[in-house]
N, C-alpha and C positions, 0 to 999 in steps of 0.2 A: 504494500500500500504506500502511495506517495505521501509526502508531507501535506500536500494540499488536500488529498482525500481524507487524511487523518483529521485535519483541522475542520473539514466540512462535517465529518461524522460527529466531531466534538460539539459543533454548533448545533447540529440537529438534535443532540441530546439535551440541549438547554430548553427549558420551558418557553414556549412562544405565546404570542397573543391568541393565536387560533386555539392552542391547547386550553388556554384559560376560558375562552368563550364557550368551547364545548363543555367544559367542566361545570359551568354555572347554569347550563341548560339541563337542570337535574330535577325539575318538578318542585322546587322549593315553594313554600306557601307564603307569598308576599301579597299584602293587601294595601290597596290605595283607592281612596274615594269610594269605599264600599264594595270594591270588586277585587277578586283574586287576579293577580297578574300572571299570565300564562308563561311569559318568557321575558326575563329582564333584559336580554340582549337585543330585543327588537321593540320593546315598549317605549313610546315616546317620552315617558317620564324618567327613563333610566339608561337608554341605549347609548347615549354619548358618554356618560360617566363610566359605564361598563367598558366601552371601547377605549376610554382613556386609561383605565386600569390594565386592559389587555395591551395597550401600547407600551406600558412599562416593561412587560415581558418581551415584546418585540425589540425594544431598545437594548435590553441586556443581551439579546441573541444576535445583534449585529456584530459581524466579525471584528470590527474595530473596537468594540466595547467589551468583548468577552473577558479579557484579562482584568480590566478595571472593575467590571460589574460582578463577576462570578468567580467561584473557586470550586475545587473538587474536594469534598470532605472525606474522601476515601472510598466512595461508592462507585466511582467510574463515571458519574454524571455531575456536571458542573451545576451549581445552584447559586442564587444570589448571595452576595457577601453579608446580607443581613443575618444569615444563619451562622456566620463565622464566629468562633469563640476566641477572641484575640489573646495571644500568649505573650505579647510584647507591645510596647508603645507604637512601633512601626506597623504592626498588624492592626492595631486600633485605627491608625490613620488610614490604612488601606481600606478598611471597612467604611470609614467616614466618607472617603472619596466616592464610593459607590452610592451611599445614601444621599449625598449632595447631588450627584448626577441624576438620580431618580427624582428628587424633589424639584430639580430644575425643569423637569418635563411637565410639571403641573404648576410651576411658579410657587410652589409651597402650599397650594390651596387644597390639596388632598391630605388632610391631617392624619387620616387613618389608612395610609397607603400600606402595601403588604409588609414593609419593613418594620412597622410599629409593633404589632403583637409578636412578630418573630423575634424582635429584640427582647420582649418580656420573657418569652420562653427561653431564649438563649441565656439571659441573666439568671433565670431560675435553675437551669441546668448547671451553670457555673457554680451554683451553691447547692448542688445535689445532696451534699452531706446534711443539710438542714432537713430535707425530706427523709433521708436515711435514718436520722436520729428519731424522726417522728414515726415512720412506718416503712419498712423495707419494701413491702408490696406496692405501696403508693409511689415510692421513689422509683421503683422499676417501671411502673405504669407511665410516669412522667418521662423518664429517660427513653422508653420505647416510643412514646408518642412524639417526642421531639425528633427522634431519628426518622420516624415516618414522615412527619411534616416537612423536615428538612430535605429528605431525599426526593420528595415530590414537589418541592418549592411551593408549598401551599400559600395561598392568601388567607390569612386568619384575621378575624375580627374578635372582639370580646364584649361581654357585658359584665361589668364588675360593680355597677351601682344599683342600689335598690330604688324602687319607686318611692317618691317622696312621702306620699300619704300625709299623715298628721305629724309635722316635724317636732311637735312638743312631746311626742311619745316615742318609745323605743320601737325598733323595727318589728319585734315580736309581740307588741302590745298595741296593735292598731284598732282593736275593738271589733264589735259585731259587724259582719259583712265584709271583713277584710281577709278572709281565709285564703284567697287566691291573689292577694295584692303583691306579695313578694315570693319569688321562687324558693321552694323548700322541698326537702325530702319527704315524700308522703308514703313511700313503700320501699321495700328492698327484699331481695331473695338471693339465691345462689348465683343468679346471672348478673345482677347489678342493682342499681337504685332507680327509683322513679321520682321525677321532679314535676312539680306543678306550681304555676304562678308566673309572675312577670319580672323582668330585669331591664335595665337601661345601661348605657345608651349604645345601641348597636349601630354605631357609625360604620358605613360601608358594608353592612350585612347583606345588602341586596346583591353585592358583587363578590363577596368572599366565598372561599371554598368551605371553611369550617369556622366554628365559633368556640371560643374559650369562655367558660362560665365560672365566675368566682365572686369574691367579695373584697372590694377595695376599701370598704367602709368598716369601722370597728364594730365588732359583734361582742356581746357579753354572755357570760354563763347563763344558760337557760334558753339560748337561741341556737342550740346545736343543730336543729333541723334546717336552719338557714346556712349552716357552716359547711360548705362543700365547694370543691372546684372540679371541673371536668371539661371535656371537649367533645363536640358533636359535629357531624356534617350538617350543612345548612338545610338539607332535605330530610332531616330526621323526622320520622312520623310524630305528629303532634306539635312540632315546632312551628310557630306562626310569627311572621314578621309584619308588624303594623307600622307602616311607613308614615313619616310626617309628610307635609305638603312637599311636592317636588318643585324645586326652583327651575330645574331643567324643563319640566313640562310647561312652565309659564314663561320661559325665555322666548323673546320674539324671534330672534335669529342669532346665528353666531356673530354676525356683524354688530348687532345691537347689544348682545349679552355674551361676550366672548369667554367669560369665566363661568358664569352659571349655566351656560348651555353645554359645557364640557366637563366641569369639575365638581358638580354637585354630588358629593359622595353619599349624601342622604344620611339621616339618623332614624332610628326605629326603636320601638318597644318590642321586645321579644316575649311572647307568651308560650310557656311550656305547658301543654295540655296533656299531662300524664306521659311525659317523655321518658322512655327507658334508656338508661345509660349503662353500658356494660362495665364491669369492674376494671377492665383494662384501660378504660377511659376516665376513671375516677382518680384524682390526685390528692384531694383532701376530703376526709369523711368525718362529719360531725365533730369538728375540732375548731372552736372559735379562735384560739390563739394561732393555730397553724394557718388560718385564712390570712392573718396579718403577716406571719412569718414568711410565707411563700413569696411575698413581695419585698418585705423590709429586712429580713434576716439573710436572704439571698441577694445577689445583685440585680434581681428582677426589676425593682423600682428604679434603680440607677440606669440600667440600659433602656428601659421604657422611656424615661424622660430625657436621657441623652439623645436618643433618636428624635424626640420631639423638638429639642433645641436646635439640632442640626437642620431639621426641616424648617423651623421658624426662621433661622438665620437666612435661609434662601428666600423665604417669603418677604422678609424685611428688606433684603437687597432688591427684590423686584419692586417693592413699594417705593423705595428710595429712587430707583431709576424712573419709575412712573411719575413721581413728584417732580423730578428734574424735567421730564418730558412735558409735563403740564406747563411749567414755567417757560420753557422754550416755545411752546405752542402759542401761548397767549402774549408772549413778548415781554415778560417781566423778569427774565433771567438776569438782567444787568442792574436791577434795582437793588441797592445795598441791603434793605431789610429782607428781601427775598433770598439773596445769597446767604445772609446770616441764618435765615430759617432753614435753608437747605443744608447748610453746614451742621446745624444742630441735629437735623434729621439723619444725616449721614453718620454722625457720631453715634446716634442711638442705634442705628442698624449695625454699625461695626461693633458696638458693645457686645451684642449677643454672639457674633462671630468670634470675637476675641475671647469671650468666656468659654466658648466651646474649645478653642485651642488651649486655653488655660487649664480646663478640667482634664484634658488629655495629658498635657505636660506635667501636671501635678498628680497624675494618677499613681496607682500602686498595684503591686501584685497581691492577689488573693489566691493562695495555692498556685496552680499553674497558669492562672488567668490574670490579665491586666485590666484594671477597672479605672474609669474616669473618676476624678476627685468628686465625691458626692456633695461636699459643701459648696463648691463652685457651681455644681449643677443646680442645687436648690437656690443658690443666690441668683443664678441666671433666670430661674423660674419666677422668682419674686420680681425681678426687673422687667421681665417680658410681660407679665400680667399688667403692669402699669404702663409700659411703653406702647403696646399695640394700639389701644384706643387713642393715645396721644398722637401717634403717627397718623392714624386715620383722620383725626381732627385736623392735623396740620395740613394734610393734602387737601381737605375740603376748604380750608382757609386759603390756601394757595390758588385753588381753582376759582373760588368765588362763584359768580353767576354763570360762568362758562359751562358748568355742568347742567344748568337748567334749560338753556335755550338751544336744544339740539333737535334735529329732525325726528319726527315721531317714530320712524323706522326706516330700514334700508329700502323699503318699497317707495319711499319718496323719490329716490334716485331714478326710479323707472319712468317717471314722468319728466320729459325733457324740460318743460317750463319750470317745474319745481327744482330740478337738478341745477338749472341755470341760476335760480334765485339763491339756492344753497351755496353755490360756488361764489356768488357775489357777496354773501353775508357772513360766511364762515371764513374770515380772513385770518391768516397766520403769517408771521414773518419767517417761519421755519419750514412750512410745508403747505401742500395744497389744501383747499377747503375739504375735500374728501378725506384726506389723511387727518386733518384736524378733528373732524367728526369722529373718525375711527378711534383716535387716541382718547378723546374725551368720553366716548361711549365705554371704552375699556376702563377709564378712571372711575366712571360712575359705577360700573359693575363691581369694582374693587372696594369702593368706599361708601357708596350711597344706596345701592340696591338692597332688596330684601336678602339676597344672597350675602351681600357684604355685612349686613347687620348680624346675620347668623355667625359670620366669622369673627366679629368682635366678641360676641358672646362666647364662642368656642375658645378663642385664645385667652379669654379672661378666666374660664372655668374648667377647661379640660383637665387640668392638673389638680382641681379642687378649688375651693374658695381661697381667698387671699390669706385668711388666718391659718389655713392648712399649710400652704407653701411657706409662709413666714414661720410657722411652727417647725417645719423641717429645717429651715435655715437656722433657727435658734438652736435646735437640737444637735445639729452637726457642726456648728462653728467651734473652733478651738478657743474657748473662752479662757482656759488656763494660760495658754501661750500669750493671748492678748493682754490678760491682766498681769502677767508676770513682769512686763516692762514697767508698769506703774508701781508695782511692789518693789522692784529693784531700784527704781528712782527714789522712792520714799526712804529706802534704807540707806541712801547716800548722804542724807542730811539729818541733823539731830532734831528730835522733837523737843518742845519746851518742857521745862521742869513740871512735875506733877502739881496740880492745883494746890495740894496741901502744903507745898513748900513756898507758896507765894505769901508775901506779907499782907495779911488781911486788913491791917490798919490802912494800908495804901489803897486797897480796892474799896474799902468802905467809904473813903473820902470821894472816890469817883462816883 
């Protein structure tokens, strides 16, 4: 076999977009607007987003991208580097390069791309000893599942949040009529467990291959029936996907809504209607503390949010470029206040990128694996939650009324008279009237549309409320080292004499 033939066979072994499209045509039960969706690959509410996900696999299979995007874990088939378990700083950077390249394909707008939950599982397997100390059978189940998901380069999503219900009460004490509010174990036998109830937020569930089910929120003793984690195919009998409103379905055209028409990854509620989970797919069983430990005592939470910050750094870079484009388009780029504003925005975008580099450089070994620094990771989360809405607001201010007076849709250009008026009134010193409209339509979809509003909410809360991320930052900061400098300085100069040694007659006169 020639070298070229060997390389061709290697590329063919990599998962492609066509492979992914075939895999999601599996009869999954997705519901939208009161109807069951027969095929998410062709339905107008989902087809472009599903195609965008498939495009990620096509990108990694391109011959020029194979080495950057994929690796062979020892199975003879190359898979995406999101499944790589880095054993050094250099391998961590290699992995990051692949994640950045994928995020660039969607400008960072697909937050639950295939590398997200893969990173969670990778981190959990890097801490497999935590599972082994808990239960050898459950540890084996997780290890086997990871190898299965990795060898097939699966697109995984997850549901690790409980339905809000009455926030003043515990998850297990929601009162009468709440029996099916939160997914719980309702039965078990020699074959496995049966779960019933709901979980959130199944972002990208409509296009994923399988779903990881767990609890990212604290559980307390007495809630053991809620305390489990497992994995299921999206077409598992009894698994129902209740989709939110589709922004893709309401997009006028790709010209008018270039982001929401292609990258609406969707969010959904998952209802488990007596879904049977075999024991070999159960990783935590009736253990409230292990539900926490699987994320926080393993590197699962670190790798989960490390991927998210990489993806966000790309998105902020896109938004910074878009902001500059708006200023160029409307002719304000040489105004000193505008340049100052763009300079601050560029600094904000670079902050997250530099923190990603910092968490890598400050990383450490855990057994045979290399981990990003977790405090810098959580510090980046705190900053990102505050920065994202600020950056969106900044772009809206830079654009001003330019985002409001745009043609109603691309169809206006089909009328020669309307097209002539548009060309005369959409004036830009940097581009044609058509391109001005095109760029400002893109800007509106990024900062002002319903799709854009969802992304503000997503970036502010996907990692939890601000008190949660700030709590992680507080918990992981090296307070002892920070405080030691003050202590050392205080020890360098004398304290005043004790109060008992002071002449009280003098103080009395004061």
